[in-house]
VOKEGU-683499 format. One record per residue: residue number from 1; chain; x negated, y negated, z of N, C-alpha, C in turn. Coordinates in steps of 0.1 Angstrom, whole numbers. Example, Ala and Ser with C-alpha at 12.3 -4.5 7.8 and 13.67 -1.06 7.14 Angstrom:
2
REC   pos   unit     n.x     n.y     n.z    ca.x    ca.y    ca.z     c.x     c.y     c.z
REC     1      A    -132      57      78    -123      45      78    -132      33      78
REC     2      A    -128      22      71    -137      11      71    -129       0      79
This chain:
315
REC   pos   unit     n.x     n.y     n.z    ca.x    ca.y    ca.z     c.x     c.y     c.z
REC     1      A      -9      12       0       0       0       0      -9     -12       0
REC     2      A      -6     -21      -9     -15     -33     -11     -12     -42       1
REC     3      A     -23     -48       5     -22     -58      16     -16     -71      11
REC     4      A      -7     -76      18      -1     -89      14     -11    -100      18
REC     5      A     -12    -109       8     -21    -120      11     -15    -130      21
REC     6      A     -24    -134      30     -20    -144      40     -18    -157      34
REC     7      A      -8    -165      38      -7    -178      32     -19    -187      35
REC     8      A     -23    -195      25     -35    -203      27     -33    -213      39
REC     9      A     -44    -215      46     -43    -224      57     -44    -238      52
REC    10      A     -35    -246      55     -35    -260      50     -47    -267      55
REC    11      A     -53    -275      46     -65    -283      50     -61    -294      60
REC    12      A     -68    -295      71     -65    -305      81     -74    -317      78
REC    13      A     -68    -329      75     -76    -341      72     -84    -345      84
REC    14      A     -96    -350      81    -105    -355      92     -98    -367      99
REC    15      A    -100    -368     112     -93    -379     119     -96    -393     113
REC    16      A    -107    -395     107    -110    -408     101    -101    -411      90
REC    17      A     -94    -401      84     -84    -404      73     -72    -411      79
REC    18      A     -70    -412      92     -59    -418      98     -62    -432     104
REC    19      A     -75    -435     105     -79    -447     112     -83    -458     101
REC    20      A     -89    -469     106     -93    -479      97    -104    -475      87
REC    21      A    -111    -464      90    -122    -460      81    -116    -454      68
REC    22      A    -103    -451      68     -98    -445      55     -99    -454      44
REC    23      A     -99    -467      47    -100    -477      36    -114    -478      31
REC    24      A    -124    -475      40    -138    -475      35    -140    -463      26
REC    25      A    -134    -451      30    -135    -439      22    -128    -441       9
REC    26      A    -117    -448       9    -110    -451      -4    -119    -460     -13
REC    27      A    -126    -469      -7    -135    -478     -15    -147    -471     -21
REC    28      A    -151    -460     -14    -162    -452     -20    -157    -445     -33
REC    29      A    -144    -441     -33    -139    -435     -45    -134    -445     -55
REC    30      A    -130    -456     -51    -125    -467     -60    -129    -480     -55
REC    31      A    -140    -487     -60    -144    -500     -55    -133    -510     -55
REC    32      A    -123    -508     -63    -112    -518     -64    -102    -517     -53
REC    33      A    -103    -506     -45     -94    -504     -34     -94    -516     -24
REC    34      A     -83    -519     -18     -83    -530      -9     -88    -527       5
REC    35      A     -94    -537      11     -97    -535      25     -85    -536      34
REC    36      A     -85    -530      46     -73    -531      55     -70    -546      58
REC    37      A     -57    -548      61     -53    -562      64     -58    -565      78
REC    38      A     -61    -578      80     -64    -582      94     -52    -583     102
REC    39      A     -53    -580     115     -42    -582     124     -38    -597     125
REC    40      A     -25    -599     126     -21    -613     127     -26    -620     140
REC    41      A     -29    -633     140     -33    -639     152     -22    -638     163
REC    42      A      -9    -638     159       2    -638     169       2    -624     176
REC    43      A      -2    -614     169      -2    -600     175     -14    -599     185
REC    44      A     -24    -606     183     -36    -606     192     -32    -615     204
REC    45      A     -26    -626     202     -22    -635     213     -11    -629     222
REC    46      A      -2    -621     216       9    -616     224       5    -606     235
REC    47      A      -7    -601     234     -12    -590     243     -18    -596     256
REC    48      A     -19    -609     256     -25    -616     268     -14    -616     279
REC    49      A     -18    -615     292      -8    -615     303       1    -627     303
REC    50      A      -4    -639     300       4    -651     299      14    -651     288
REC    51      A      10    -646     276      19    -645     265      30    -635     268
REC    52      A      26    -623     274      36    -613     277      47    -618     286
REC    53      A      43    -626     296      53    -631     306      62    -641     299
REC    54      A      56    -650     290      64    -660     283      74    -653     273
REC    55      A      69    -643     266      77    -636     257      89    -629     264
REC    56      A      86    -623     275      97    -615     282     107    -625     287
REC    57      A     103    -636     293     112    -646     299     121    -652     288
REC    58      A     115    -656     276     122    -662     266     132    -652     259
REC    59      A     127    -640     257     136    -630     251     148    -627     260
REC    60      A     146    -626     273     157    -624     282     167    -636     282
REC    61      A     161    -648     282     170    -660     281     179    -660     269
REC    62      A     172    -658     257     180    -658     244     190    -647     244
REC    63      A     186    -635     249     196    -623     249     208    -626     257
REC    64      A     206    -633     268     218    -636     277     227    -646     270
REC    65      A     222    -655     262     230    -664     254     237    -658     242
REC    66      A     229    -651     234     233    -646     221     242    -633     222
REC    67      A     239    -625     232     245    -612     233     254    -610     246
REC    68      A     258    -622     251     266    -621     263     279    -613     261
REC    69      A     285    -614     249     298    -608     246     296    -595     237
REC    70      A     284    -591     236     281    -579     227     280    -567     236
REC    71      A     286    -555     231     284    -543     239     269    -540     241
REC    72      A     266    -534     252     252    -532     256     245    -523     246
REC    73      A     251    -513     240     245    -504     231     241    -512     218
REC    74      A     249    -521     214     246    -528     202     235    -539     205
REC    75      A     236    -545     217     226    -555     221     212    -549     221
REC    76      A     211    -537     227     198    -530     228     191    -528     214
REC    77      A     199    -525     204     194    -524     191     189    -536     184
REC    78      A     193    -548     190     189    -561     184     178    -567     192
REC    79      A     175    -562     203     165    -568     212     151    -568     205
REC    80      A     148    -558     197     135    -557     191     133    -569     181
REC    81      A     143    -571     173     143    -582     163     142    -595     170
REC    82      A     150    -596     181     150    -609     188     136    -612     194
REC    83      A     130    -601     200     116    -603     206     106    -607     195
REC    84      A     107    -602     183      97    -606     173      99    -620     169
REC    85      A     112    -625     169     114    -639     166     109    -648     176
REC    86      A     110    -643     189     104    -651     200      89    -652     199
REC    87      A      83    -641     195      68    -641     194      64    -651     183
REC    88      A      71    -651     172      67    -661     161      69    -675     166
REC    89      A      81    -678     172      84    -691     176      74    -697     187
REC    90      A      71    -688     197      62    -693     207      48    -695     202
REC    91      A      43    -686     193      30    -688     187      29    -700     179
REC    92      A      40    -703     171      40    -715     162      40    -727     171
REC    93      A      45    -726     183      45    -738     192      32    -742     198
REC    94      A      22    -733     196       8    -736     201       2    -747     193
REC    95      A      -8    -753     199     -16    -764     192     -24    -758     181
REC    96      A     -28    -766     171     -35    -761     159     -49    -755     163
REC    97      A     -56    -762     172     -69    -757     177     -67    -743     183
REC    98      A     -57    -741     192     -55    -728     198     -52    -718     188
REC    99      A     -44    -721     178     -40    -711     168     -52    -707     160
REC   100      A     -61    -717     158     -74    -713     150     -82    -704     158
REC   101      A     -83    -706     172     -91    -697     180     -85    -683     180
REC   102      A     -72    -681     180     -66    -668     179     -68    -662     165
REC   103      A     -69    -670     155     -72    -665     142     -86    -659     141
REC   104      A     -96    -666     148    -109    -661     149    -110    -648     157
REC   105      A    -102    -647     168    -102    -635     176     -96    -623     168
REC   106      A     -86    -626     160     -80    -615     152     -91    -609     143
REC   107      A     -99    -618     137    -109    -613     128    -120    -606     135
REC   108      A    -124    -611     147    -134    -604     155    -129    -590     159
REC   109      A    -117    -589     164    -112    -576     169    -111    -566     157
REC   110      A    -107    -571     145    -107    -563     133    -120    -557     131
REC   111      A    -131    -565     132    -145    -560     130    -149    -550     141
REC   112      A    -143    -553     153    -147    -544     165    -142    -530     163
REC   113      A    -131    -528     156    -126    -515     154    -136    -506     146
REC   114      A    -143    -513     136    -153    -506     128    -166    -504     136
REC   115      A    -170    -514     144    -182    -513     152    -181    -501     162
REC   116      A    -169    -501     169    -167    -490     179    -167    -476     172
REC   117      A    -163    -475     160    -162    -462     154    -173    -459     144
REC   118      A    -183    -469     143    -194    -467     134    -202    -455     136
REC   119      A    -207    -452     148    -215    -441     150    -208    -427     147
REC   120      A    -196    -426     152    -188    -414     149    -186    -412     134
REC   121      A    -184    -423     127    -182    -422     112    -195    -417     105
REC   122      A    -206    -423     109    -219    -419     103    -222    -405     106
REC   123      A    -219    -401     119    -222    -387     123    -214    -377     114
REC   124      A    -201    -380     112    -193    -371     104    -198    -371      90
REC   125      A    -203    -382      85    -207    -383      71    -220    -376      69
REC   126      A    -230    -377      78    -243    -371      76    -242    -356      79
REC   127      A    -232    -352      87    -230    -337      89    -226    -331      76
REC   128      A    -218    -337      68    -213    -332      55    -225    -332      46
REC   129      A    -234    -342      46    -245    -343      37    -256    -332      41
REC   130      A    -257    -330      54    -268    -321      58    -265    -306      55
REC   131      A    -253    -302      55    -250    -288      53    -254    -283      39
REC   132      A    -250    -289      28    -254    -284      15    -269    -287      12
REC   133      A    -275    -297      17    -289    -301      14    -299    -294      23
REC   134      A    -294    -291      36    -304    -285      45    -313    -296      51
REC   135      A    -310    -308      49    -319    -319      53    -316    -324      67
REC   136      A    -326    -328      74    -324    -335      87    -322    -350      83
REC   137      A    -312    -356      89    -308    -370      85    -307    -378      97
REC   138      A    -312    -390      97    -310    -400     107    -307    -413     101
REC   139      A    -298    -420     107    -294    -433     102    -294    -443     114
REC   140      A    -300    -455     112    -300    -465     123    -293    -477     118
REC   141      A    -286    -483     127    -279    -496     124    -281    -505     137
REC   142      A    -279    -518     135    -281    -527     146    -274    -540     144
REC   143      A    -270    -545     155    -263    -558     155    -256    -561     169
REC   144      A    -250    -572     170    -242    -575     183    -230    -565     184
REC   145      A    -228    -561     197    -217    -552     200    -207    -560     208
REC   146      A    -196    -564     202    -186    -573     209    -181    -567     222
REC   147      A    -178    -554     222    -173    -548     234    -183    -547     246
REC   148      A    -195    -550     243    -206    -550     253    -211    -564     255
REC   149      A    -202    -573     256    -206    -588     258    -215    -593     247
REC   150      A    -214    -587     235    -222    -592     223    -236    -587     224
REC   151      A    -239    -577     232    -253    -572     234    -258    -567     221
REC   152      A    -271    -571     218    -278    -566     206    -282    -552     207
REC   153      A    -278    -543     199    -281    -529     201    -287    -523     188
REC   154      A    -295    -513     190    -300    -504     179    -293    -491     181
REC   155      A    -285    -487     171    -278    -474     172    -284    -464     162
REC   156      A    -288    -453     167    -293    -442     159    -284    -430     159
REC   157      A    -281    -424     147    -272    -413     146    -281    -402     139
REC   158      A    -282    -390     145    -291    -380     141    -285    -367     138
REC   159      A    -288    -361     127    -283    -347     124    -296    -339     120
REC   160      A    -297    -328     127    -309    -319     125    -317    -319     138
REC   161      A    -322    -307     142    -329    -306     154    -339    -295     153
REC   162      A    -348    -294     162    -358    -283     163    -351    -270     165
REC   163      A    -354    -259     158    -347    -246     160    -347    -242     174
REC   164      A    -335    -237     178    -333    -232     192    -334    -243     203
REC   165      A    -335    -256     198    -335    -267     208    -326    -278     202
REC   166      A    -313    -276     203    -303    -286     197    -304    -300     204
REC   167      A    -311    -301     215    -312    -314     222    -324    -322     216
REC   168      A    -332    -316     208    -344    -322     203    -342    -326     188
REC   169      A    -338    -339     186    -336    -344     173    -347    -355     170
REC   170      A    -345    -363     160    -355    -373     156    -359    -382     168
REC   171      A    -349    -386     175    -351    -396     186    -356    -389     199
REC   172      A    -351    -377     202    -354    -371     215    -366    -362     214
REC   173      A    -370    -357     202    -382    -348     202    -395    -356     204
REC   174      A    -395    -369     201    -407    -378     203    -402    -391     208
REC   175      A    -397    -392     220    -390    -405     224    -400    -417     224
REC   176      A    -412    -415     228    -422    -426     228    -424    -431     213
REC   177      A    -426    -422     204    -428    -425     190    -416    -432     184
REC   178      A    -404    -427     188    -392    -433     182    -390    -447     187
REC   179      A    -394    -449     200    -392    -463     205    -402    -472     199
REC   180      A    -415    -468     198    -426    -477     193    -425    -479     178
REC   181      A    -421    -469     170    -422    -470     156    -409    -472     149
REC   182      A    -398    -470     156    -385    -472     150    -377    -483     157
REC   183      A    -374    -481     170    -366    -491     177    -372    -505     177
REC   184      A    -385    -506     181    -391    -519     183    -392    -527     170
REC   185      A    -397    -520     159    -398    -528     147    -384    -532     142
REC   186      A    -374    -523     143    -361    -527     139    -355    -537     148
REC   187      A    -358    -536     161    -353    -546     170    -359    -560     167
REC   188      A    -372    -560     163    -378    -573     159    -371    -579     147
REC   189      A    -366    -571     137    -359    -576     126    -345    -582     131
REC   190      A    -339    -575     140    -326    -580     145    -328    -593     152
REC   191      A    -339    -595     159    -341    -607     166    -343    -619     157
REC   192      A    -347    -616     144    -349    -626     134    -335    -629     127
REC   193      A    -326    -619     128    -313    -621     121    -303    -627     130
REC   194      A    -304    -625     143    -293    -630     152    -300    -638     163
REC   195      A    -294    -649     167    -298    -657     179    -290    -652     191
REC   196      A    -295    -654     202    -288    -650     215    -274    -657     215
REC   197      A    -274    -670     211    -261    -677     211    -251    -671     201
REC   198      A    -256    -666     190    -247    -659     180    -241    -646     186
REC   199      A    -250    -639     193    -245    -626     200    -235    -629     211
REC   200      A    -238    -639     219    -228    -643     230    -215    -647     224
REC   201      A    -215    -654     212    -203    -659     206    -194    -647     201
REC   202      A    -200    -636     198    -193    -624     193    -187    -616     204
REC   203      A    -190    -619     217    -185    -611     228    -170    -612     229
REC   204      A    -163    -600     231    -149    -600     233    -146    -594     246
REC   205      A    -136    -600     253    -132    -594     266    -126    -581     264
REC   206      A    -129    -571     273    -123    -558     272    -109    -558     278
REC   207      A    -100    -555     269     -85    -555     273     -82    -541     279
REC   208      A     -78    -541     292     -75    -528     298     -64    -520     290
REC   209      A     -55    -526     283     -45    -519     275     -49    -516     261
REC   210      A     -62    -519     257     -66    -517     244     -69    -502     241
REC   211      A     -66    -498     229     -69    -484     225     -84    -483     221
REC   212      A     -91    -494     220    -105    -493     215    -114    -488     226
REC   213      A    -125    -482     222    -134    -477     232    -143    -488     237
REC   214      A    -148    -487     250    -156    -497     255    -170    -497     249
REC   215      A    -172    -499     236    -185    -499     230    -188    -485     225
REC   216      A    -200    -484     218    -204    -471     213    -210    -462     224
REC   217      A    -204    -450     225    -208    -441     236    -220    -432     232
REC   218      A    -231    -432     239    -242    -424     235    -239    -409     238
REC   219      A    -246    -400     230    -245    -386     232    -258    -380     227
REC   220      A    -259    -367     226    -271    -360     222    -276    -365     208
REC   221      A    -266    -367     199    -269    -371     186    -267    -386     183
REC   222      A    -263    -393     193    -261    -408     191    -269    -415     202
REC   223      A    -279    -423     198    -287    -431     207    -284    -445     206
REC   224      A    -283    -452     217    -280    -466     218    -291    -473     226
REC   225      A    -299    -482     220    -310    -489     226    -307    -504     226
REC   226      A    -305    -510     238    -303    -525     238    -316    -532     235
REC   227      A    -315    -544     228    -326    -552     225    -325    -565     234
REC   228      A    -335    -566     243    -336    -577     252    -343    -589     246
REC   229      A    -336    -601     245    -341    -613     239    -353    -618     247
REC   230      A    -354    -614     260    -365    -619     268    -377    -609     269
REC   231      A    -376    -598     262    -386    -588     262    -397    -592     252
REC   232      A    -410    -594     256    -420    -598     247    -423    -587     237
REC   233      A    -419    -574     240    -422    -563     230    -415    -565     217
REC   234      A    -404    -574     217    -397    -576     205    -401    -589     198
REC   235      A    -412    -595     202    -418    -606     195    -430    -602     187
REC   236      A    -432    -608     175    -443    -605     167    -450    -618     162
REC   237      A    -461    -617     155    -468    -629     151    -460    -638     142
REC   238      A    -452    -632     133    -445    -640     123    -435    -649     131
REC   239      A    -428    -643     141    -418    -650     148    -424    -662     156
REC   240      A    -437    -659     162    -443    -669     169    -449    -680     160
REC   241      A    -454    -676     148    -460    -685     139    -450    -694     132
REC   242      A    -439    -689     128    -429    -697     120    -418    -702     129
REC   243      A    -419    -699     142    -409    -705     151    -395    -702     148
REC   244      A    -387    -712     151    -373    -711     150    -368    -710     136
REC   245      A    -377    -712     126    -373    -710     112    -367    -696     110
REC   246      A    -373    -686     117    -368    -672     116    -355    -671     125
REC   247      A    -353    -679     135    -343    -677     145    -330    -683     140
REC   248      A    -324    -677     130    -312    -682     123    -300    -672     125
REC   249      A    -289    -677     130    -278    -668     132    -271    -666     118
REC   250      A    -268    -654     115    -262    -650     103    -247    -650     104
REC   251      A    -240    -657      95    -225    -657      95    -221    -643      91
REC   252      A    -210    -638      98    -205    -625      94    -202    -624      80
REC   253      A    -196    -634      74    -192    -634      60    -203    -640      51
REC   254      A    -215    -644      56    -225    -650      48    -233    -641      40
REC   255      A    -241    -646      31    -249    -638      22    -263    -637      28
REC   256      A    -265    -625      34    -278    -623      41    -290    -624      32
REC   257      A    -288    -618      20    -300    -619      11    -303    -633       7
REC   258      A    -293    -642       5    -296    -655       2    -303    -662      13
REC   259      A    -299    -660      26    -306    -666      37    -320    -661      39
REC   260      A    -322    -648      36    -336    -643      37    -345    -649      26
REC   261      A    -339    -650      14    -347    -656       3    -350    -671       6
REC   262      A    -341    -678      12    -343    -692      16    -355    -693      26
REC   263      A    -355    -684      36    -365    -684      46    -379    -681      40
REC   264      A    -379    -671      30    -391    -667      24    -397    -679      15
REC   265      A    -387    -686       8    -391    -697       0    -398    -708       9
REC   266      A    -392    -710      20    -397    -720      29    -411    -716      34
REC   267      A    -413    -703      37    -426    -698      41    -436    -700      30
REC   268      A    -432    -697      18    -442    -699       7    -445    -713       4
REC   269      A    -436    -722       7    -439    -737       5    -450    -741      15
REC   270      A    -449    -736      27    -459    -739      37    -473    -733      33
REC   271      A    -472    -721      27    -485    -715      23    -491    -723      11
REC   272      A    -483    -727       2    -488    -734     -10    -493    -748      -6
REC   273      A    -486    -754       3    -490    -768       7    -504    -767      15
REC   274      A    -507    -756      21    -520    -755      28    -531    -751      19
REC   275      A    -528    -748       6    -539    -743      -3    -548    -754      -8
REC   276      A    -561    -751      -8    -570    -761     -13    -578    -755     -25
REC   277      A    -579    -762     -36    -586    -757     -48    -598    -766     -51
REC   278      A    -610    -760     -51    -622    -768     -53    -629    -763     -66
REC   279      A    -632    -772     -75    -639    -769     -88    -654    -769     -86
REC   280      A    -660    -759     -90    -675    -757     -89    -680    -755    -103
REC   281      A    -689    -763    -108    -695    -762    -122    -709    -756    -121
REC   282      A    -712    -747    -130    -725    -741    -131    -729    -740    -146
REC   283      A    -743    -742    -148    -748    -740    -161    -746    -726    -166
REC   284      A    -743    -725    -179    -741    -712    -185    -753    -703    -184
REC   285      A    -765    -709    -184    -778    -702    -183    -779    -694    -170
REC   286      A    -771    -698    -160    -772    -691    -147    -765    -678    -147
REC   287      A    -756    -676    -157    -748    -664    -158    -756    -654    -167
REC   288      A    -753    -641    -164    -760    -631    -172    -755    -631    -186
REC   289      A    -764    -631    -195    -761    -632    -209    -760    -646    -214
REC   290      A    -765    -656    -206    -764    -670    -210    -775    -673    -220
REC   291      A    -775    -685    -224    -785    -689    -234    -779    -693    -247
REC   292      A    -787    -699    -255    -782    -703    -268    -773    -715    -268
REC   293      A    -773    -722    -257    -765    -734    -256    -773    -746    -259
REC   294      A    -769    -754    -269    -777    -766    -272    -774    -777    -262
REC   295      A    -784    -786    -261    -782    -797    -252    -769    -805    -254
REC   296      A    -762    -808    -243    -750    -816    -244    -738    -807    -245
REC   297      A    -740    -793    -246    -728    -785    -247    -721    -785    -233
REC   298      A    -708    -781    -233    -700    -782    -221    -705    -772    -211
REC   299      A    -701    -774    -198    -704    -765    -187    -692    -756    -185
REC   300      A    -695    -744    -179    -684    -735    -175    -680    -739    -161
REC   301      A    -667    -739    -158    -662    -743    -145    -656    -731    -138
REC   302      A    -657    -730    -125    -650    -720    -117    -644    -726    -105
REC   303      A    -634    -720    -100    -626    -726     -89    -625    -717     -77
REC   304      A    -626    -723     -65    -626    -716     -53    -612    -720     -46
REC   305      A    -604    -710     -43    -591    -713     -36    -593    -709     -22
REC   306      A    -589    -717     -13    -590    -715       2    -578    -720       9
REC   307      A    -576    -715      21    -565    -719      30    -571    -723      43
REC   308      A    -576    -736      44    -584    -740      56    -576    -739      69
REC   309      A    -563    -742      69    -555    -742      81    -554    -727      86
REC   310      A    -551    -718      77    -550    -704      81    -563    -698      86
REC   311      A    -574    -702      79    -587    -698      83    -591    -703      97
REC   312      A    -587    -715     100    -590    -721     113    -582    -714     124
REC   313      A    -569    -710     121    -561    -703     130    -566    -689     133
REC   314      A    -572    -683     123    -577    -669     125    -591    -669     131
REC   315      A    -598    -680     131    -611    -681     137    -611    -678     152
């Protein structure tokens, strides 16, 4: 008797397919796909304790007036619509400056969803890459973490370990080397990309009722290293030499490449301005193969290029 085939097990979508990252995955498949919509400023504002109290009080007041003669069952079905109208009206009554602040907060919290899920998303992605290739893969990222008071972090996500030692990956198998040759150089780059003031400005208060995680949580395969602005280990000669020219806060929506090119152009201008060119003339007879030059013929010229200021600094 032939065995009956078992029905195929339905494929279970990865949890990221239900979160904000699904839009990023969609853009990998189709660059024209839209990014997710930003939360409205009113929806961010309404979660504050003061707004909740005001919304509840105003909704109750309007319900008593509008639905005083309406059966309770019907009134309950209309409360949701009434509450949303109250939210819109109360938010619209705020001053323009305050509404602008809530617009900025909405944008920041939108980005925070991605920052909080960044390590888990990279981990899932490199696991998929590692299986068919057999490669050990590590990815590092860094920047201010809003949920941790804007702290500047270097996040490492690692796939692949020493056989029979799953706890020993790229970061943990040689912790001193990882710190000295990976975290510190990358941390110095971040110090040049973000000022302390820019990091502080990105800090978000942790909402007890929020579904977001309190920052990226370290694990065996996820390392989180804070970068201290006061630690001299993250200073280098370039930062000291060129001063606050490097210390520029990058706008979240700015063009990082353009800003880096601008800084490099400025550095080259300093270099060119310090250059000195000296002309030195010598008779052709002094060179090997010279001779055969009649009296009055031109002289050969050579030039010496030097950088006196840089030489004096290195002396």
